[in-house]
NUGUGU-928242 format. One line per 3 residues: number of its first residue (from 1); their letters; for each residue y, x, z of C-alpha. Coordinates in Angstrom, 2 decimals. Example, Ala and Ser with C-alpha at 12.3 -4.5 7.8 and 13.67 -1.06 7.14 Angstrom:
// NUGUGU-928242
1	as	-4.50,12.30,7.80 | -1.06,13.67,7.14
***
This chain:
// NUGUGU-928242
1	msk	-20.30,-16.57,-13.17 | -17.08,-14.68,-12.45 | -16.21,-13.91,-8.86
4	kli	-12.72,-14.80,-7.66 | -10.72,-11.61,-7.15 | -9.17,-11.41,-3.69
7	gei	-8.55,-7.70,-3.08 | -11.34,-6.78,-0.67 | -11.81,-2.99,-0.43
10	etq	-14.91,-1.15,0.77 | -15.70,2.55,0.82 | -19.22,3.94,0.90
13	nln	-19.80,7.58,1.87 | -16.35,8.48,0.53 | -15.54,12.19,0.51
16	icy	-12.36,13.74,-0.89 | -11.85,17.49,-1.17 | -9.10,19.68,-2.56
19	gkh	-10.99,22.72,-3.70 | -13.13,23.73,-0.71 | -10.95,21.88,1.81
22	cii	-12.32,18.41,2.60 | -9.66,15.90,3.61 | -11.73,12.69,3.81
25	knv	-15.23,12.97,5.23 | -17.96,10.38,4.74 | -15.72,7.34,5.24
28	nik	-17.43,3.94,5.37 | -15.03,1.05,5.94 | -14.36,-2.51,4.82
31	ipa	-10.74,-3.60,4.46 | -10.47,-7.38,4.74 | -8.73,-9.34,2.02
34	rql	-5.46,-11.17,2.66 | -4.78,-9.35,5.89 | -2.59,-6.43,6.88
37	tai	-4.65,-3.33,7.61 | -2.93,-0.37,9.29 | -4.28,3.14,8.84
40	igp	-3.22,5.15,11.89 | -3.81,8.66,13.18 | -2.09,12.00,13.80
43	sgc	-0.04,13.74,11.12 | -2.19,15.52,8.55 | -5.33,13.52,9.30
46	gkt	-5.76,12.20,5.72 | -4.10,8.77,5.93 | -2.12,9.08,2.68
49	tll	-5.03,10.73,0.89 | -7.27,7.79,1.76 | -4.62,5.29,0.69
52	ksf	-3.99,6.95,-2.67 | -7.69,7.10,-3.44 | -7.61,3.31,-3.73
55	nrl	-5.57,3.45,-6.94 | -7.01,6.76,-8.19 | -3.63,8.42,-7.90
58	lei	-5.26,11.56,-6.49 | -6.80,12.39,-9.82 | -3.56,13.79,-11.19
61	rdd	-4.57,16.97,-9.35 | -7.08,19.21,-11.11 | -8.70,20.53,-7.93
64	vki	-9.58,17.18,-6.37 | -13.24,16.23,-5.97 | -14.19,12.68,-4.99
67	sgk	-17.69,11.46,-4.20 | -19.06,8.18,-2.91 | -17.84,4.71,-3.85
70	ilv	-14.67,2.66,-3.58 | -15.45,-0.98,-4.18 | -12.69,-3.45,-4.99
73	dgn	-14.08,-6.98,-5.01 | -17.52,-5.40,-5.34 | -16.70,-3.20,-8.35
76	nil	-16.81,0.58,-7.99 | -13.43,1.81,-9.25 | -14.64,5.43,-9.29
79	rsg	-17.16,4.62,-11.99 | -16.60,6.62,-15.19 | -15.33,4.82,-18.26
82	lnv	-12.97,2.48,-16.43 | -9.37,2.09,-17.55 | -7.33,3.68,-14.75
85	sdi	-4.24,1.70,-15.79 | -6.11,-1.55,-15.17 | -7.11,-0.32,-11.70
88	rkk	-3.54,0.65,-10.84 | -2.27,-2.74,-12.02 | -4.35,-4.27,-9.22
91	mgl	-2.82,-1.89,-6.68 | 0.92,-2.16,-6.07 | 2.28,1.00,-4.41
94	lsq	5.22,1.27,-2.03 | 6.00,4.91,-1.32 | 7.54,6.61,1.69
97	kpy	10.88,6.90,-0.10 | 12.08,4.36,-2.67 | 12.07,5.56,-6.25
100	plp	13.93,3.05,-8.42 | 13.73,3.68,-12.14 | 16.92,5.07,-13.75
103	msi	17.93,1.69,-15.14 | 19.45,-1.58,-13.99 | 18.23,-3.66,-11.05
106	yen	16.93,-6.28,-13.48 | 15.15,-3.80,-15.72 | 13.40,-2.17,-12.75
109	vay	11.45,-5.38,-12.25 | 11.26,-6.50,-15.89 | 9.79,-3.18,-17.07
112	gir	6.30,-3.71,-15.66 | 6.19,-7.37,-16.60 | 6.93,-6.51,-20.23
115	ihn	4.16,-3.92,-20.36 | 1.47,-6.31,-19.12 | 2.68,-9.64,-20.54
118	hid	4.02,-11.03,-23.78 | 6.54,-13.62,-22.63 | 9.85,-14.88,-23.94
121	skk	13.17,-13.87,-22.43 | 13.59,-17.05,-20.36 | 10.16,-16.73,-18.73
124	len	10.85,-13.05,-18.14 | 14.13,-13.88,-16.44 | 12.42,-16.43,-14.19
127	avn	9.66,-13.98,-13.31 | 12.15,-11.25,-12.39 | 14.20,-13.64,-10.26
130	ncl	11.10,-14.90,-8.46 | 9.99,-11.34,-7.63 | 13.43,-10.47,-6.29
133	qea	13.37,-13.60,-4.13 | 9.87,-12.82,-2.87 | 11.03,-9.31,-1.93
136	giw	13.95,-10.74,0.04 | 16.74,-9.11,-1.97 | 17.85,-11.83,-4.41
139	nei	20.79,-13.15,-2.41 | 22.26,-9.66,-2.09 | 22.10,-8.65,-5.75
142	rdr	22.10,-11.89,-7.77 | 25.61,-11.19,-9.10 | 24.95,-7.59,-10.12
145	lhd	21.52,-7.64,-11.72 | 22.67,-5.40,-14.53 | 24.22,-2.75,-12.31
148	pas	22.34,0.56,-11.88 | 19.62,0.37,-9.23 | 20.80,3.73,-7.91
151	gls	23.87,1.98,-6.49 | 21.80,0.04,-3.96 | 21.44,1.12,-0.36
154	lgq	18.20,2.82,0.66 | 16.87,-0.33,2.28 | 17.75,-2.41,-0.78
157	qqr	16.11,0.15,-3.05 | 12.88,-0.13,-1.05 | 12.91,-3.92,-1.36
160	lcl	13.60,-3.53,-5.10 | 10.56,-1.25,-5.33 | 8.57,-3.92,-3.53
163	ara	9.73,-6.49,-6.09 | 8.70,-4.09,-8.86 | 5.27,-3.63,-7.25
166	iav	4.50,-7.34,-7.05 | 5.92,-8.04,-10.53 | 2.63,-7.07,-12.20
169	qpe	0.70,-9.46,-9.92 | -1.51,-6.98,-8.04 | -4.31,-7.93,-5.66
172	vll	-3.44,-5.20,-3.16 | -0.20,-3.68,-1.81 | -0.62,-0.03,-0.78
175	cde	2.21,0.99,1.55 | 2.62,4.67,2.44 | 4.92,4.79,5.49
178	pts	7.39,2.53,3.65 | 9.86,2.29,6.53 | 9.96,5.92,7.70
181	ald	13.12,6.74,5.71 | 14.94,3.51,6.59 | 17.33,2.46,9.32
184	pis	15.92,0.07,11.98 | 17.35,-3.09,10.40 | 16.01,-2.25,6.94
187	aqq	12.65,-1.27,8.45 | 12.46,-4.63,10.21 | 13.16,-6.41,6.91
190	iek	10.26,-4.60,5.22 | 7.92,-5.42,8.12 | 8.82,-9.12,7.90
193	lll	8.23,-9.11,4.15 | 4.81,-7.50,4.50 | 3.80,-10.08,7.11
196	klk	4.85,-12.79,4.67 | 3.20,-11.20,1.63 | -0.20,-10.71,3.28
199	key	-0.81,-14.41,2.63 | -0.97,-13.59,-1.08 | -1.97,-9.92,-1.15
202	tvv	-4.23,-7.55,0.73 | -1.79,-5.18,2.44 | -2.83,-1.65,3.45
205	lvt	-0.20,0.16,5.49 | -0.17,3.84,6.43 | 2.05,4.25,9.46
208	htl	2.83,7.13,11.80 | 4.34,4.71,14.32 | 1.88,3.17,16.74
211	rqa	4.43,0.54,17.78 | 4.72,-0.63,14.19 | 0.96,-0.93,13.81
214	krv	0.81,-3.01,16.99 | 3.53,-5.32,15.66 | 2.09,-6.06,12.25
217	ady	-1.60,-5.16,11.92 | -4.50,-7.61,11.74 | -7.02,-4.81,11.26
220	vif	-6.83,-1.12,12.21 | -8.46,2.07,10.95 | -8.06,5.12,13.21
223	lyf	-8.43,8.32,11.22 | -8.77,11.74,12.84 | -9.05,14.90,10.72
226	gev	-10.52,12.97,7.81 | -13.07,10.99,9.81 | -12.89,7.33,10.78
229	ieh	-13.24,7.32,14.55 | -12.87,3.59,15.04 | -11.95,0.52,13.03
232	gpa	-11.85,-3.20,13.67 | -9.59,-6.15,14.48 | -6.25,-4.93,15.80
235	dkv	-6.41,-6.67,19.15 | -9.79,-5.10,19.95 | -8.84,-1.59,18.86
238	fnn	-5.49,-1.64,20.66 | -6.55,-3.45,23.82 | -10.11,-2.23,24.24
241	pkh	-10.74,0.96,22.22 | -14.35,2.11,22.39 | -14.03,5.79,21.49
244	prt	-12.44,8.29,23.93 | -10.45,9.84,21.09 | -8.98,6.45,20.19
247	kay	-7.99,5.91,23.81 | -6.35,9.33,23.90 | -4.33,8.53,20.77
250	mqg	-3.22,5.17,22.18 | -2.06,6.88,25.35 | -0.05,9.50,23.45
253	eis	-2.33,12.40,24.33 | -2.96,13.05,20.60 | 0.03,13.03,18.29
***
């Protein structure tokens, strides 16, 4: 009997090393499905490395060594013989800076849909429009869909990249500091979209801004030099941290 896929992520004894330098050390966490989980911690503590392990993007480096398990809906995605493309289809990625493809606004979203689906032009058009609406950019670009995506503002480009990410119907949205390069208004738009999208997707957000994590997170993972110091529901971690190091980070003593 097939299990319904909901985007629950669990790591078991996860270790990630670049050569002899270990970035992630024996991480054991469960990321709840259909919630927004924020990964917080000082700069250089391994937040992005942990995030990118979830779609096996780290393996483009020859010197990376990964041990342990990453379970997505109970299936170990580090198991040999799996199709990495299928894994990445489940994991939409929103990077720190937007990287629209060198093509039109429309084609940026249509590209992934075409790869994974065989649908006629009308269904494709509807799918693209729906993704642009879901990403909160449709009303701004509906009359220039065939203009180059490079002509959009930075904030619009990031929302276009969000539309492109959800176009392939992932289970999880991996967001690597997606608002750090944006102006405050554009950043607020992305935050609102992520809060809306968590109803349909598991959202994992790396953020260097504690205020942002407090605004949006349902669940929090505090990472410190590759180790998970504390994790749990956001209100408990923020309002009643158990570990002294977590308290120090909340109070700005660790940055």
